[in-house]
PQR file of N, CA, C, O and H, with PARSE charges and radii, in Angstrom:
ATOM      1  N   MET A   1    -125.635  58.392  47.183 -0.4000 1.5000
ATOM      2  CA  MET A   1    -125.851  59.735  47.710 -0.0000 2.0000
ATOM      3  C   MET A   1    -124.495  60.331  48.092  0.5500 1.7000
ATOM      4  O   MET A   1    -123.674  59.664  48.721 -0.5500 1.4000
ATOM      5  N   ALA A   2    -124.266  61.586  47.710 -0.4000 1.5000
ATOM      6  CA  ALA A   2    -122.995  62.253  47.993 -0.0000 2.0000
ATOM      7  C   ALA A   2    -122.878  62.573  49.480  0.5500 1.7000
ATOM      8  O   ALA A   2    -123.849  62.937  50.143 -0.5500 1.4000
ATOM      9  H   ALA A   2    -124.934  62.128  47.199  0.4000 1.0000
ATOM     10  N   GLU A   3    -121.663  62.426  49.973 -0.4000 1.5000
ATOM     11  CA  GLU A   3    -121.414  62.738  51.375 -0.0000 2.0000
ATOM     12  C   GLU A   3    -121.385  64.247  51.559  0.5500 1.7000
ATOM     13  O   GLU A   3    -120.871  64.976  50.711 -0.5500 1.4000
ATOM     14  H   GLU A   3    -120.874  62.131  49.435  0.4000 1.0000
ATOM     15  N   LYS A   4    -121.932  64.703  52.659 -0.4000 1.5000
ATOM     16  CA  LYS A   4    -121.986  66.126  52.949 -0.0000 2.0000
ATOM     17  C   LYS A   4    -120.576  66.667  53.169  0.5500 1.7000
ATOM     18  O   LYS A   4    -119.765  66.039  53.850 -0.5500 1.4000
ATOM     19  H   LYS A   4    -122.350  64.111  53.348  0.4000 1.0000
ATOM     20  N   LYS A   5    -120.286  67.834  52.593 -0.4000 1.5000
ATOM     21  CA  LYS A   5    -118.959  68.443  52.724 -0.0000 2.0000
ATOM     22  C   LYS A   5    -118.685  68.798  54.176  0.5500 1.7000
ATOM     23  O   LYS A   5    -119.552  69.328  54.872 -0.5500 1.4000
ATOM     24  H   LYS A   5    -120.945  68.344  52.040  0.4000 1.0000
ATOM     25  N   LYS A   6    -117.474  68.503  54.625 -0.4000 1.5000
ATOM     26  CA  LYS A   6    -117.065  68.836  55.990 -0.0000 2.0000
ATOM     27  C   LYS A   6    -116.187  70.075  55.938  0.5500 1.7000
ATOM     28  O   LYS A   6    -115.225  70.136  55.172 -0.5500 1.4000
ATOM     29  H   LYS A   6    -116.770  68.073  54.060  0.4000 1.0000
ATOM     30  N   PHE A   7    -116.519  71.043  56.743 -0.4000 1.5000
ATOM     31  CA  PHE A   7    -115.776  72.300  56.794 -0.0000 2.0000
ATOM     32  C   PHE A   7    -114.900  72.339  58.040  0.5500 1.7000
ATOM     33  O   PHE A   7    -115.246  71.762  59.071 -0.5500 1.4000
ATOM     34  H   PHE A   7    -117.301  70.994  57.365  0.4000 1.0000
ATOM     35  N   LYS A   8    -113.757  73.027  57.935 -0.4000 1.5000
ATOM     36  CA  LYS A   8    -112.850  73.155  59.072 -0.0000 2.0000
ATOM     37  C   LYS A   8    -113.356  74.177  60.078  0.5500 1.7000
ATOM     38  O   LYS A   8    -112.954  74.158  61.242 -0.5500 1.4000
ATOM     39  H   LYS A   8    -113.477  73.496  57.097  0.4000 1.0000
ATOM     40  N   PHE A   9    -114.235  75.069  59.635 -0.4000 1.5000
ATOM     41  CA  PHE A   9    -114.790  76.078  60.524 -0.0000 2.0000
ATOM     42  C   PHE A   9    -116.243  76.359  60.147  0.5500 1.7000
ATOM     43  O   PHE A   9    -116.717  75.980  59.076 -0.5500 1.4000
ATOM     44  H   PHE A   9    -114.562  75.085  58.690  0.4000 1.0000
ATOM     45  N   SER A  10    -116.926  77.033  61.059 -0.4000 1.5000
ATOM     46  CA  SER A  10    -118.307  77.460  60.840 -0.0000 2.0000
ATOM     47  C   SER A  10    -118.452  78.867  61.391  0.5500 1.7000
ATOM     48  O   SER A  10    -117.533  79.405  62.010 -0.5500 1.4000
ATOM     49  H   SER A  10    -116.541  77.340  61.929  0.4000 1.0000
ATOM     50  N   PHE A  11    -119.602  79.448  61.162 -0.4000 1.5000
ATOM     51  CA  PHE A  11    -119.920  80.747  61.734 -0.0000 2.0000
ATOM     52  C   PHE A  11    -121.096  80.581  62.674  0.5500 1.7000
ATOM     53  O   PHE A  11    -122.006  79.794  62.414 -0.5500 1.4000
ATOM     54  H   PHE A  11    -120.348  79.012  60.659  0.4000 1.0000
ATOM     55  N   THR A  12    -121.073  81.329  63.772 -0.4000 1.5000
ATOM     56  CA  THR A  12    -122.182  81.337  64.720 -0.0000 2.0000
ATOM     57  C   THR A  12    -122.652  82.775  64.875  0.5500 1.7000
ATOM     58  O   THR A  12    -121.875  83.712  64.690 -0.5500 1.4000
ATOM     59  H   THR A  12    -120.334  81.968  63.983  0.4000 1.0000
ATOM     60  N   LEU A  13    -123.907  82.947  65.211 -0.4000 1.5000
ATOM     61  CA  LEU A  13    -124.478  84.268  65.387 -0.0000 2.0000
ATOM     62  C   LEU A  13    -124.985  84.396  66.809  0.5500 1.7000
ATOM     63  O   LEU A  13    -125.826  83.610  67.245 -0.5500 1.4000
ATOM     64  H   LEU A  13    -124.538  82.186  65.361  0.4000 1.0000
ATOM     65  N   ASP A  14    -124.474  85.390  67.538 -0.4000 1.5000
ATOM     66  CA  ASP A  14    -124.869  85.626  68.925 -0.0000 2.0000
ATOM     67  C   ASP A  14    -126.086  86.555  68.936  0.5500 1.7000
ATOM     68  O   ASP A  14    -125.956  87.735  68.607 -0.5500 1.4000
ATOM     69  H   ASP A  14    -123.791  86.029  67.184  0.4000 1.0000
ATOM     70  N   PRO A  15    -127.270  86.045  69.310 -0.5600 1.5000
ATOM     71  CA  PRO A  15    -128.473  86.877  69.282  0.2800 2.0000
ATOM     72  C   PRO A  15    -128.433  88.050  70.257  0.5500 1.7000
ATOM     73  O   PRO A  15    -129.153  89.031  70.068 -0.5500 1.4000
ATOM     74  N   VAL A  16    -127.607  87.965  71.290 -0.4000 1.5000
ATOM     75  CA  VAL A  16    -127.501  89.066  72.254 -0.0000 2.0000
ATOM     76  C   VAL A  16    -126.789  90.264  71.624  0.5500 1.7000
ATOM     77  O   VAL A  16    -127.170  91.410  71.864 -0.5500 1.4000
ATOM     78  H   VAL A  16    -127.022  87.169  71.443  0.4000 1.0000
ATOM     79  N   LEU A  17    -125.759  90.001  70.820 -0.4000 1.5000
ATOM     80  CA  LEU A  17    -125.020  91.081  70.169 -0.0000 2.0000
ATOM     81  C   LEU A  17    -125.698  91.585  68.897  0.5500 1.7000
ATOM     82  O   LEU A  17    -125.445  92.708  68.461 -0.5500 1.4000
ATOM     83  H   LEU A  17    -125.450  89.070  70.625  0.4000 1.0000
ATOM     84  N   CYS A  18    -126.556  90.761  68.305 -0.4000 1.5000
ATOM     85  CA  CYS A  18    -127.193  91.092  67.025 -0.0000 2.0000
ATOM     86  C   CYS A  18    -128.107  92.308  67.171  0.5500 1.7000
ATOM     87  O   CYS A  18    -128.930  92.376  68.084 -0.5500 1.4000
ATOM     88  H   CYS A  18    -126.761  89.849  68.660  0.4000 1.0000
ATOM     89  N   MET A  19    -127.948  93.277  66.243 -0.4000 1.5000
ATOM     90  CA  MET A  19    -128.771  94.484  66.222 -0.0000 2.0000
ATOM     91  C   MET A  19    -129.953  94.347  65.265  0.5500 1.7000
ATOM     92  O   MET A  19    -130.729  95.291  65.116 -0.5500 1.4000
ATOM     93  H   MET A  19    -127.280  93.221  65.501  0.4000 1.0000
ATOM     94  N   ALA A  20    -130.107  93.194  64.615 -0.4000 1.5000
ATOM     95  CA  ALA A  20    -131.172  92.946  63.635 -0.0000 2.0000
ATOM     96  C   ALA A  20    -131.155  93.993  62.522  0.5500 1.7000
ATOM     97  O   ALA A  20    -132.206  94.465  62.087 -0.5500 1.4000
ATOM     98  H   ALA A  20    -129.476  92.427  64.736  0.4000 1.0000
ATOM     99  N   CYS A  21    -129.968  94.347  62.070 -0.4000 1.5000
ATOM    100  CA  CYS A  21    -129.829  95.360  61.013 -0.0000 2.0000
ATOM    101  C   CYS A  21    -129.959  94.759  59.616  0.5500 1.7000
ATOM    102  O   CYS A  21    -130.117  95.493  58.640 -0.5500 1.4000
ATOM    103  H   CYS A  21    -129.114  93.964  62.422  0.4000 1.0000
ATOM    104  N   ALA A  22    -129.894  93.436  59.511 -0.4000 1.5000
ATOM    105  CA  ALA A  22    -130.038  92.686  58.259 -0.0000 2.0000
ATOM    106  C   ALA A  22    -128.837  92.787  57.332  0.5500 1.7000
ATOM    107  O   ALA A  22    -128.920  92.347  56.185 -0.5500 1.4000
ATOM    108  H   ALA A  22    -129.765  92.840  60.303  0.4000 1.0000
ATOM    109  N   ALA A  23    -127.723  93.352  57.789 -0.4000 1.5000
ATOM    110  CA  ALA A  23    -126.524  93.451  56.941 -0.0000 2.0000
ATOM    111  C   ALA A  23    -126.046  92.073  56.520  0.5500 1.7000
ATOM    112  O   ALA A  23    -125.666  91.878  55.366 -0.5500 1.4000
ATOM    113  H   ALA A  23    -127.656  93.709  58.720  0.4000 1.0000
ATOM    114  N   CYS A  24    -126.058  91.124  57.425 -0.4000 1.5000
ATOM    115  CA  CYS A  24    -125.613  89.762  57.110 -0.0000 2.0000
ATOM    116  C   CYS A  24    -126.540  89.105  56.098  0.5500 1.7000
ATOM    117  O   CYS A  24    -126.083  88.454  55.158 -0.5500 1.4000
ATOM    118  H   CYS A  24    -126.367  91.282  58.363  0.4000 1.0000
ATOM    119  N   GLU A  25    -127.840  89.275  56.293 -0.4000 1.5000
ATOM    120  CA  GLU A  25    -128.818  88.664  55.394 -0.0000 2.0000
ATOM    121  C   GLU A  25    -128.695  89.234  53.980  0.5500 1.7000
ATOM    122  O   GLU A  25    -128.823  88.500  53.000 -0.5500 1.4000
ATOM    123  H   GLU A  25    -128.211  89.803  57.057  0.4000 1.0000
ATOM    124  N   LEU A  26    -128.450  90.523  53.876 -0.4000 1.5000
ATOM    125  CA  LEU A  26    -128.302  91.162  52.564 -0.0000 2.0000
ATOM    126  C   LEU A  26    -127.042  90.693  51.842  0.5500 1.7000
ATOM    127  O   LEU A  26    -127.029  90.614  50.613 -0.5500 1.4000
ATOM    128  H   LEU A  26    -128.346  91.120  54.672  0.4000 1.0000
ATOM    129  N   GLU A  27    -125.994  90.386  52.582 -0.4000 1.5000
ATOM    130  CA  GLU A  27    -124.734  89.922  51.983 -0.0000 2.0000
ATOM    131  C   GLU A  27    -124.787  88.463  51.558  0.5500 1.7000
ATOM    132  O   GLU A  27    -124.113  88.074  50.604 -0.5500 1.4000
ATOM    133  H   GLU A  27    -126.005  90.450  53.580  0.4000 1.0000
ATOM    134  N   CYS A  28    -125.570  87.657  52.244 -0.4000 1.5000
ATOM    135  CA  CYS A  28    -125.602  86.215  51.981 -0.0000 2.0000
ATOM    136  C   CYS A  28    -126.427  85.901  50.744  0.5500 1.7000
ATOM    137  O   CYS A  28    -127.614  86.222  50.673 -0.5500 1.4000
ATOM    138  H   CYS A  28    -126.118  87.973  53.019  0.4000 1.0000
ATOM    139  N   LYS A  29    -125.789  85.276  49.781 -0.4000 1.5000
ATOM    140  CA  LYS A  29    -126.460  84.891  48.534 -0.0000 2.0000
ATOM    141  C   LYS A  29    -126.843  83.407  48.526  0.5500 1.7000
ATOM    142  O   LYS A  29    -127.359  82.907  47.527 -0.5500 1.4000
ATOM    143  H   LYS A  29    -124.825  85.016  49.838  0.4000 1.0000
ATOM    144  N   ASP A  30    -126.593  82.704  49.631 -0.4000 1.5000
ATOM    145  CA  ASP A  30    -126.804  81.256  49.701 -0.0000 2.0000
ATOM    146  C   ASP A  30    -127.934  80.851  50.648  0.5500 1.7000
ATOM    147  O   ASP A  30    -128.050  79.678  51.001 -0.5500 1.4000
ATOM    148  H   ASP A  30    -126.174  83.111  50.443  0.4000 1.0000
ATOM    149  N   ASP A  31    -128.764  81.804  51.059 -0.4000 1.5000
ATOM    150  CA  ASP A  31    -129.835  81.536  52.030 -0.0000 2.0000
ATOM    151  C   ASP A  31    -129.292  80.940  53.323  0.5500 1.7000
ATOM    152  O   ASP A  31    -129.920  80.074  53.932 -0.5500 1.4000
ATOM    153  H   ASP A  31    -128.670  82.757  50.772  0.4000 1.0000
ATOM    154  N   GLY A  32    -128.120  81.414  53.733 -0.4000 1.5000
ATOM    155  CA  GLY A  32    -127.506  80.929  54.967 -0.0000 2.0000
ATOM    156  C   GLY A  32    -127.970  81.684  56.200  0.5500 1.7000
ATOM    157  O   GLY A  32    -127.754  81.226  57.322 -0.5500 1.4000
ATOM    158  H   GLY A  32    -127.610  82.118  53.238  0.4000 1.0000
ATOM    159  N   ILE A  33    -128.605  82.834  56.010 -0.4000 1.5000
ATOM    160  CA  ILE A  33    -129.098  83.639  57.135 -0.0000 2.0000
ATOM    161  C   ILE A  33    -130.622  83.612  57.086  0.5500 1.7000
ATOM    162  O   ILE A  33    -131.220  83.805  56.027 -0.5500 1.4000
ATOM    163  H   ILE A  33    -128.781  83.206  55.099  0.4000 1.0000
ATOM    164  N   PHE A  34    -131.240  83.374  58.224 -0.4000 1.5000
ATOM    165  CA  PHE A  34    -132.703  83.342  58.287 -0.0000 2.0000
ATOM    166  C   PHE A  34    -133.171  83.875  59.627  0.5500 1.7000
ATOM    167  O   PHE A  34    -132.369  84.071  60.540 -0.5500 1.4000
ATOM    168  H   PHE A  34    -130.755  83.218  59.084  0.4000 1.0000
ATOM    169  N   ILE A  35    -134.464  84.109  59.743 -0.4000 1.5000
ATOM    170  CA  ILE A  35    -135.051  84.532  61.018 -0.0000 2.0000
ATOM    171  C   ILE A  35    -135.688  83.297  61.640  0.5500 1.7000
ATOM    172  O   ILE A  35    -136.574  82.675  61.054 -0.5500 1.4000
ATOM    173  H   ILE A  35    -135.115  83.950  59.001  0.4000 1.0000
ATOM    174  N   ASN A  36    -135.220  82.951  62.841 -0.4000 1.5000
ATOM    175  CA  ASN A  36    -135.669  81.710  63.491 -0.0000 2.0000
ATOM    176  C   ASN A  36    -137.000  81.892  64.231  0.5500 1.7000
ATOM    177  O   ASN A  36    -137.620  82.953  64.160 -0.5500 1.4000
ATOM    178  H   ASN A  36    -134.500  83.455  63.317  0.4000 1.0000
ATOM    179  N   ASP A  37    -137.421  80.854  64.933 -0.4000 1.5000
ATOM    180  CA  ASP A  37    -138.700  80.868  65.651 -0.0000 2.0000
ATOM    181  C   ASP A  37    -138.742  81.903  66.776  0.5500 1.7000
ATOM    182  O   ASP A  37    -139.821  82.293  67.222 -0.5500 1.4000
ATOM    183  H   ASP A  37    -136.917  79.992  64.991  0.4000 1.0000
ATOM    184  N   ASN A  38    -137.575  82.346  67.232 -0.4000 1.5000
ATOM    185  CA  ASN A  38    -137.501  83.357  68.285 -0.0000 2.0000
ATOM    186  C   ASN A  38    -137.456  84.765  67.698  0.5500 1.7000
ATOM    187  O   ASN A  38    -137.170  85.729  68.409 -0.5500 1.4000
ATOM    188  H   ASN A  38    -136.698  82.029  66.869  0.4000 1.0000
ATOM    189  N   VAL A  39    -137.736  84.881  66.407 -0.4000 1.5000
ATOM    190  CA  VAL A  39    -137.716  86.144  65.667 -0.0000 2.0000
ATOM    191  C   VAL A  39    -136.353  86.822  65.820  0.5500 1.7000
ATOM    192  O   VAL A  39    -136.265  88.022  66.083 -0.5500 1.4000
ATOM    193  H   VAL A  39    -137.968  84.098  65.829  0.4000 1.0000
ATOM    194  N   ALA A  40    -135.308  86.038  65.650 -0.4000 1.5000
ATOM    195  CA  ALA A  40    -133.933  86.536  65.696 -0.0000 2.0000
ATOM    196  C   ALA A  40    -133.186  85.961  64.500  0.5500 1.7000
ATOM    197  O   ALA A  40    -133.509  84.878  64.012 -0.5500 1.4000
ATOM    198  H   ALA A  40    -135.379  85.064  65.436  0.4000 1.0000
ATOM    199  N   TYR A  41    -132.190  86.698  64.038 -0.4000 1.5000
ATOM    200  CA  TYR A  41    -131.381  86.192  62.931 -0.0000 2.0000
ATOM    201  C   TYR A  41    -130.575  84.987  63.382  0.5500 1.7000
ATOM    202  O   TYR A  41    -130.159  84.901  64.537 -0.5500 1.4000
ATOM    203  H   TYR A  41    -131.928  87.578  64.434  0.4000 1.0000
ATOM    204  N   ASP A  42    -130.360  84.058  62.460 -0.4000 1.5000
ATOM    205  CA  ASP A  42    -129.616  82.842  62.758 -0.0000 2.0000
ATOM    206  C   ASP A  42    -128.942  82.359  61.470  0.5500 1.7000
ATOM    207  O   ASP A  42    -129.242  82.852  60.383 -0.5500 1.4000
ATOM    208  H   ASP A  42    -130.698  84.128  61.522  0.4000 1.0000
ATOM    209  N   ILE A  43    -128.036  81.397  61.603 -0.4000 1.5000
ATOM    210  CA  ILE A  43    -127.301  80.866  60.454 -0.0000 2.0000
ATOM    211  C   ILE A  43    -127.755  79.441  60.173  0.5500 1.7000
ATOM    212  O   ILE A  43    -127.792  78.603  61.074 -0.5500 1.4000
ATOM    213  H   ILE A  43    -127.793  80.997  62.486  0.4000 1.0000
ATOM    214  N   ASN A  44    -128.095  79.175  58.929 -0.4000 1.5000
ATOM    215  CA  ASN A  44    -128.452  77.829  58.483 -0.0000 2.0000
ATOM    216  C   ASN A  44    -127.155  77.164  58.013  0.5500 1.7000
ATOM    217  O   ASN A  44    -126.682  77.433  56.909 -0.5500 1.4000
ATOM    218  H   ASN A  44    -128.065  79.856  58.198  0.4000 1.0000
ATOM    219  N   ALA A  45    -126.594  76.312  58.838 -0.4000 1.5000
ATOM    220  CA  ALA A  45    -125.301  75.677  58.537 -0.0000 2.0000
ATOM    221  C   ALA A  45    -125.365  74.804  57.290  0.5500 1.7000
ATOM    222  O   ALA A  45    -124.349  74.611  56.624 -0.5500 1.4000
ATOM    223  H   ALA A  45    -126.978  76.094  59.735  0.4000 1.0000
ATOM    224  N   ASP A  46    -126.529  74.280  56.966 -0.4000 1.5000
ATOM    225  CA  ASP A  46    -126.658  73.440  55.777 -0.0000 2.0000
ATOM    226  C   ASP A  46    -126.510  74.247  54.488  0.5500 1.7000
ATOM    227  O   ASP A  46    -126.011  73.729  53.489 -0.5500 1.4000
ATOM    228  H   ASP A  46    -127.355  74.437  57.508  0.4000 1.0000
ATOM    229  N   ASN A  47    -126.935  75.498  54.502 -0.4000 1.5000
ATOM    230  CA  ASN A  47    -126.830  76.350  53.313 -0.0000 2.0000
ATOM    231  C   ASN A  47    -125.555  77.182  53.292  0.5500 1.7000
ATOM    232  O   ASN A  47    -125.126  77.628  52.227 -0.5500 1.4000
ATOM    233  H   ASN A  47    -127.340  75.919  55.313  0.4000 1.0000
ATOM    234  N   CYS A  48    -124.951  77.394  54.441 -0.4000 1.5000
ATOM    235  CA  CYS A  48    -123.761  78.252  54.557 -0.0000 2.0000
ATOM    236  C   CYS A  48    -122.578  77.656  53.785  0.5500 1.7000
ATOM    237  O   CYS A  48    -122.232  76.489  53.966 -0.5500 1.4000
ATOM    238  H   CYS A  48    -125.299  77.031  55.306  0.4000 1.0000
ATOM    239  N   THR A  49    -121.963  78.479  52.919 -0.4000 1.5000
ATOM    240  CA  THR A  49    -120.798  78.035  52.145 -0.0000 2.0000
ATOM    241  C   THR A  49    -119.488  78.472  52.783  0.5500 1.7000
ATOM    242  O   THR A  49    -118.420  78.237  52.217 -0.5500 1.4000
ATOM    243  H   THR A  49    -122.245  79.427  52.771  0.4000 1.0000
ATOM    244  N   ARG A  50    -119.549  79.101  53.946 -0.4000 1.5000
ATOM    245  CA  ARG A  50    -118.374  79.572  54.710 -0.0000 2.0000
ATOM    246  C   ARG A  50    -117.589  80.640  53.942  0.5500 1.7000
ATOM    247  O   ARG A  50    -116.363  80.703  54.033 -0.5500 1.4000
ATOM    248  H   ARG A  50    -120.417  79.292  54.405  0.4000 1.0000
ATOM    249  N   CYS A  51    -118.309  81.478  53.186 -0.4000 1.5000
ATOM    250  CA  CYS A  51    -117.635  82.529  52.409 -0.0000 2.0000
ATOM    251  C   CYS A  51    -117.172  83.687  53.289  0.5500 1.7000
ATOM    252  O   CYS A  51    -116.225  84.387  52.929 -0.5500 1.4000
ATOM    253  H   CYS A  51    -119.305  81.427  53.112  0.4000 1.0000
ATOM    254  N   GLY A  52    -117.823  83.904  54.439 -0.4000 1.5000
ATOM    255  CA  GLY A  52    -117.416  84.947  55.368 -0.0000 2.0000
ATOM    256  C   GLY A  52    -118.009  86.319  55.094  0.5500 1.7000
ATOM    257  O   GLY A  52    -117.683  87.276  55.797 -0.5500 1.4000
ATOM    258  H   GLY A  52    -118.592  83.336  54.731  0.4000 1.0000
ATOM    259  N   LYS A  53    -118.868  86.441  54.093 -0.4000 1.5000
ATOM    260  CA  LYS A  53    -119.455  87.756  53.786 -0.0000 2.0000
ATOM    261  C   LYS A  53    -120.292  88.279  54.944  0.5500 1.7000
ATOM    262  O   LYS A  53    -120.244  89.472  55.246 -0.5500 1.4000
ATOM    263  H   LYS A  53    -119.132  85.664  53.522  0.4000 1.0000
ATOM    264  N   CYS A  54    -121.051  87.419  55.594 -0.4000 1.5000
ATOM    265  CA  CYS A  54    -121.871  87.840  56.736 -0.0000 2.0000
ATOM    266  C   CYS A  54    -120.983  88.297  57.892  0.5500 1.7000
ATOM    267  O   CYS A  54    -121.271  89.294  58.554 -0.5500 1.4000
ATOM    268  H   CYS A  54    -121.090  86.450  55.349  0.4000 1.0000
ATOM    269  N   PHE A  55    -119.916  87.564  58.122 -0.4000 1.5000
ATOM    270  CA  PHE A  55    -118.956  87.867  59.189 -0.0000 2.0000
ATOM    271  C   PHE A  55    -118.362  89.252  58.990  0.5500 1.7000
ATOM    272  O   PHE A  55    -118.273  90.037  59.933 -0.5500 1.4000
ATOM    273  H   PHE A  55    -119.682  86.754  57.585  0.4000 1.0000
ATOM    274  N   ARG A  56    -117.956  89.552  57.757 -0.4000 1.5000
ATOM    275  CA  ARG A  56    -117.357  90.854  57.450 -0.0000 2.0000
ATOM    276  C   ARG A  56    -118.386  91.977  57.450  0.5500 1.7000
ATOM    277  O   ARG A  56    -118.042  93.124  57.733 -0.5500 1.4000
ATOM    278  H   ARG A  56    -118.028  88.914  56.990  0.4000 1.0000
ATOM    279  N   ALA A  57    -119.640  91.670  57.139 -0.4000 1.5000
ATOM    280  CA  ALA A  57    -120.679  92.698  57.049 -0.0000 2.0000
ATOM    281  C   ALA A  57    -121.238  93.119  58.410  0.5500 1.7000
ATOM    282  O   ALA A  57    -121.759  94.226  58.547 -0.5500 1.4000
ATOM    283  H   ALA A  57    -119.920  90.739  56.909  0.4000 1.0000
ATOM    284  N   CYS A  58    -121.136  92.260  59.400 -0.4000 1.5000
ATOM    285  CA  CYS A  58    -121.779  92.519  60.696 -0.0000 2.0000
ATOM    286  C   CYS A  58    -121.101  93.676  61.436  0.5500 1.7000
ATOM    287  O   CYS A  58    -119.936  93.563  61.817 -0.5500 1.4000
ATOM    288  H   CYS A  58    -120.713  91.361  59.289  0.4000 1.0000
ATOM    289  N   PRO A  59    -121.823  94.797  61.646 -0.5600 1.5000
ATOM    290  CA  PRO A  59    -121.229  95.943  62.350  0.2800 2.0000
ATOM    291  C   PRO A  59    -121.163  95.752  63.865  0.5500 1.7000
ATOM    292  O   PRO A  59    -120.455  96.487  64.554 -0.5500 1.4000
ATOM    293  N   ALA A  60    -121.899  94.767  64.386 -0.4000 1.5000
ATOM    294  CA  ALA A  60    -121.962  94.562  65.827 -0.0000 2.0000
ATOM    295  C   ALA A  60    -121.017  93.477  66.331  0.5500 1.7000
ATOM    296  O   ALA A  60    -120.882  93.285  67.539 -0.5500 1.4000
ATOM    297  H   ALA A  60    -122.475  94.170  63.826  0.4000 1.0000
ATOM    298  N   GLY A  61    -120.366  92.771  65.420 -0.4000 1.5000
ATOM    299  CA  GLY A  61    -119.498  91.674  65.844 -0.0000 2.0000
ATOM    300  C   GLY A  61    -120.270  90.485  66.386  0.5500 1.7000
ATOM    301  O   GLY A  61    -119.756  89.722  67.204 -0.5500 1.4000
ATOM    302  H   GLY A  61    -120.475  92.927  64.438  0.4000 1.0000
ATOM    303  N   ALA A  62    -121.520  90.328  65.923 -0.4000 1.5000
ATOM    304  CA  ALA A  62    -122.370  89.249  66.439 -0.0000 2.0000
ATOM    305  C   ALA A  62    -122.067  87.904  65.791  0.5500 1.7000
ATOM    306  O   ALA A  62    -122.477  86.862  66.302 -0.5500 1.4000
ATOM    307  H   ALA A  62    -121.938  90.947  65.259  0.4000 1.0000
ATOM    308  N   ILE A  63    -121.349  87.921  64.664 -0.4000 1.5000
ATOM    309  CA  ILE A  63    -121.024  86.675  63.974 -0.0000 2.0000
ATOM    310  C   ILE A  63    -119.567  86.318  64.255  0.5500 1.7000
ATOM    311  O   ILE A  63    -118.666  87.135  64.065 -0.5500 1.4000
ATOM    312  H   ILE A  63    -121.016  88.768  64.249  0.4000 1.0000
ATOM    313  N   ALA A  64    -119.356  85.100  64.705 -0.4000 1.5000
ATOM    314  CA  ALA A  64    -118.015  84.641  65.069 -0.0000 2.0000
ATOM    315  C   ALA A  64    -117.644  83.420  64.232  0.5500 1.7000
ATOM    316  O   ALA A  64    -118.496  82.597  63.896 -0.5500 1.4000
ATOM    317  H   ALA A  64    -120.088  84.437  64.859  0.4000 1.0000
ATOM    318  N   LYS A  65    -116.374  83.320  63.907 -0.4000 1.5000
ATOM    319  CA  LYS A  65    -115.832  82.162  63.190 -0.0000 2.0000
ATOM    320  C   LYS A  65    -115.331  81.180  64.248  0.5500 1.7000
ATOM    321  O   LYS A  65    -114.527  81.539  65.109 -0.5500 1.4000
ATOM    322  H   LYS A  65    -115.681  83.988  64.180  0.4000 1.0000
ATOM    323  N   VAL A  66    -115.808  79.952  64.176 -0.4000 1.5000
ATOM    324  CA  VAL A  66    -115.413  78.933  65.152 -0.0000 2.0000
ATOM    325  C   VAL A  66    -114.869  77.707  64.443  0.5500 1.7000
ATOM    326  O   VAL A  66    -115.368  77.322  63.386 -0.5500 1.4000
ATOM    327  H   VAL A  66    -116.461  79.661  63.477  0.4000 1.0000
ATOM    328  N   THR A  67    -113.859  77.100  65.016 -0.4000 1.5000
ATOM    329  CA  THR A  67    -113.248  75.903  64.454 -0.0000 2.0000
ATOM    330  C   THR A  67    -114.120  74.694  64.767  0.5500 1.7000
ATOM    331  O   THR A  67    -114.557  74.512  65.903 -0.5500 1.4000
ATOM    332  H   THR A  67    -113.454  77.413  65.875  0.4000 1.0000
ATOM    333  N   ASN A  68    -114.368  73.874  63.759 -0.4000 1.5000
ATOM    334  CA  ASN A  68    -115.140  72.646  63.956 -0.0000 2.0000
ATOM    335  C   ASN A  68    -114.219  71.565  64.510  0.5500 1.7000
ATOM    336  O   ASN A  68    -113.064  71.446  64.102 -0.5500 1.4000
ATOM    337  H   ASN A  68    -114.013  74.022  62.836  0.4000 1.0000
ATOM    338  N   VAL A  69    -114.743  70.791  65.433 -0.4000 1.5000
ATOM    339  CA  VAL A  69    -113.980  69.657  65.955 -0.0000 2.0000
ATOM    340  C   VAL A  69    -114.367  68.413  65.170  0.5500 1.7000
ATOM    341  O   VAL A  69    -115.501  68.285  64.709 -0.5500 1.4000
ATOM    342  H   VAL A  69    -115.682  70.888  65.764  0.4000 1.0000
ATOM    343  N   ALA A  70    -113.440  67.519  65.026 -0.4000 1.5000
ATOM    344  CA  ALA A  70    -113.656  66.317  64.203 -0.0000 2.0000
ATOM    345  C   ALA A  70    -114.688  65.441  64.736  0.5500 1.7000
ATOM    346  O   ALA A  70    -114.975  64.397  64.150 -0.5500 1.4000
ATOM    347  H   ALA A  70    -112.518  67.623  65.400  0.4000 1.0000
TER
END
């Protein structure tokens, strides 16, 4: 079984800042954005390719780039 790719950074989505405009979801072609059980947008880290399209598309600044720790 192939080892899961390790990324130097990830993206997080702050539900408080999110306007639920769906800009991030429309930009993501990898099914990395979904609506969670709290009916809020969220990021699926397993599907996210770290392309940054959602980060650049978000007009509210709700998506942040964070460095992963080893």
